[in-house]
N, C-alpha and C positions, 0 to 999 in steps of 0.2 A: 256051087251053092254054099259050101262051107265058107268060102271067102265072102259071099254075099251076106251070110249070117254074121260073120265077124264084123263086116263093114256095117251092118244094120245095128249090131250091138254097140259098135263104136259110135255110130251116128246117134243112137239113143243115149248113150253115155254122154256124148258131146252136147246133145240137146238138153239133158238134165243139168250138165255143167252150165250151159248157156242160160237155162231157166234160173239156176241158182245164182249165176253171175248177174242176170237181169234183175232178180229179186234183190240181190245185194246192191246193185246200181240204184234201184228204186229207193231202197232204204237209205243209201248214201245221199241220193238226191233229196230225199225228205229231210235228212239230218242237215244237209247243206242249206236247204230252203229255210228250215227252222233257225239255223245259225245266221243266215242272211237276214231273216226277219228280226232276230235278236240284235244283230249288228245295226240294222236300220233303226230299230227302236232306241238303241243306245246312242246312235248318231242324232236322232231327233231330240232325245233328252239332253245330249251334250250341247246341241245348238240352243235349246231352250235355256239351259244353265248358262251358256255363253252370253245369250241376250240378257238374262237376268243379272249376270255379273257386270255386263257393260252398263246396264241401267243403274245398278248399285254404284258402280264406279262414277258415273255421271252425277248421281245424287250426292255421293261423297264429295266430289269436286265442288258441286254447288254449295253443299253444307260448309266445306272448308272456306270457300270464298266468302260466304255469308258470315262465318265466324270471324274471318280476318277483317271484314268490314265492321262488324260489331266491335271487335277489339280496337280497331283504329278509331271508331267513333267514341268509344269509352275513353280511350287515351286522350283524344282531342278534348272531350268534355272535362277530363281531369286536369289537363294543362290549362284549359280556359278557367276552370274554377280556381286553380292555383294562382294564375295571373290576377284574377279578380281579388282573391284573398290578399295577395301581395300588394296590389294597388290600394285596397282598403286599409291594409296595415300601414302603408306609407302615408295615406291620408290621415289615419288616426295618430300616427307618430307626429306628423306635421301639426295636427290640431293640438296634440298634447304639448308639443314644444311651444306653440303659440299661447296656449293656456298657462304654461309655466312662466313664460315671459310676462304675460299679462298679470299673473299672480304676483310675480316678483315686483313688477311696477306698482301694483296695488299695495303690496306690503311696504314698499319704499314711501309711497304717497301717505299711507296710514301712519308710518313712523314719523314722516315730516309733519303731518297734521298733529300727531300727538306732541311732538316737540314744540310746535307753534302754540298748541293749546296749553301745554305746561308753562311755556314762557309767558303767554298772555295771562294765564291764571296767576302766575307769580307776580306779574306786573300789577294785576288787579288787586292781589293781596297787599302788595307793597303800597299801592295807592290808598287802599282801604285803611291800612295801618296808619299811613300818613294823614289821611283824613280824620281818623279817630284821634290821632295825636293832636291834630289841629283843633278838632272839636273839643277835646279835653282842655287844650290851652285856652280856647275861647271860653269854655265854661268856667275855667279857673279865673280868667280875666273878668268875665261877667260877675263871678262871685266876688272877686276883688273889688270891682266897681260897686257892687251892691254894698259890700261891707264898708267901703270907703264912703259911699253916699250916705249910708246909715250913720257912720261916724261923724260925717260932716253935719248932718242934721240931727 
């Protein structure tokens, strides 16, 4: 009986230990379940953030490509404008050269015309002077004839 009592006490003590261990196991299982749930939530957030990062990376790549295209288009427009400006500048330089040549020709023509005008003017003055001299001579001769005619009559 004594042995049975000790065995019963031992069994009771083992049952208490078993209950305590079972309670601890339940607590551990609850802690593990909470941690697993926390890990699962973290994994879901991580996947969401990964998708968000992937989306942002794609948007960034698209934005970079778009920016590259815009830069290339702006560069092409600038090159086109520069070519047009250079072409216009060459046209203007050519026109300026033609205008200078034409102006030089017109100045030479003007100088030639002025020389001819001055020469002709001088010729006309000389002829006028000659005619006036002739006119005076004729008037003198007429006067002489008048005076002679008066003297004769």
